[in-house]
C-alpha positions as CSV (number, residue, x, y, z in Angstrom):
1,X,93.2,139.6,48.0
2,X,91.8,139.8,44.5
3,X,91.1,136.1,44.5
4,X,89.0,136.5,47.6
5,X,87.1,139.4,46.1
6,X,86.3,137.4,42.9
7,X,85.1,134.5,44.9
8,X,82.8,136.7,46.9
9,X,81.5,138.5,43.8
10,X,80.7,135.1,42.1
11,X,78.7,134.1,45.2
12,X,76.8,137.4,45.1
13,X,76.2,137.1,41.4
14,X,74.8,133.6,41.7
15,X,72.3,134.6,44.5
16,X,71.3,138.0,43.2
17,X,71.4,137.0,39.5
18,X,69.2,134.0,40.2
19,X,66.7,136.1,42.1
20,X,66.6,138.8,39.5
21,X,66.2,136.2,36.7
22,X,63.4,134.6,38.5
23,X,61.6,137.9,38.8
24,X,62.4,139.3,35.4
25,X,62.5,136.2,33.1
26,X,60.1,133.8,34.8
27,X,58.0,133.7,31.6
28,X,61.1,132.6,29.5
29,X,61.7,129.7,32.0
30,X,58.0,128.8,32.3
31,X,57.4,128.8,28.5
32,X,60.8,127.6,27.4
33,X,61.2,130.5,25.1
34,X,65.0,130.6,25.0
35,X,65.9,133.0,22.1
36,X,69.3,134.6,21.7
37,X,67.9,137.9,23.0
38,X,66.5,136.2,26.1
39,X,69.8,134.3,26.7
40,X,71.8,137.6,26.5
41,X,69.4,139.2,29.0
42,X,69.8,136.2,31.4
43,X,73.6,136.3,31.2
44,X,73.7,140.1,31.7
45,X,71.5,139.7,34.8
46,X,74.3,137.6,36.3
47,X,77.2,139.8,35.1
48,X,75.7,143.0,36.5
49,X,75.7,142.0,40.2
50,X,79.1,140.4,39.7
51,X,80.6,143.7,38.5
52,X,78.9,145.8,41.2
53,X,80.0,143.4,43.9
54,X,83.6,143.1,42.7
55,X,83.9,146.9,42.3
56,X,82.5,147.7,45.8
57,X,84.6,144.9,47.3
58,X,87.8,146.2,45.8
59,X,87.0,149.8,46.8
60,X,86.3,148.8,50.4
61,X,89.5,146.8,50.5
62,X,91.6,149.8,49.2
63,X,89.9,152.2,51.7
64,X,90.5,149.9,54.7
């Protein structure tokens, strides 16, 4: 059950994180300005939807 939730959260994080990174950090990708601060922002943009998706998936599974 947890394994299924993690796989789903990874898929959501890839799709949503890529979309958000494109919107929020297009200048970094366009200019190639990859500083440590920008890389942290990019990584956190993937971690956030992963955590939200995993949390909501686990809560929905427990409530069902």
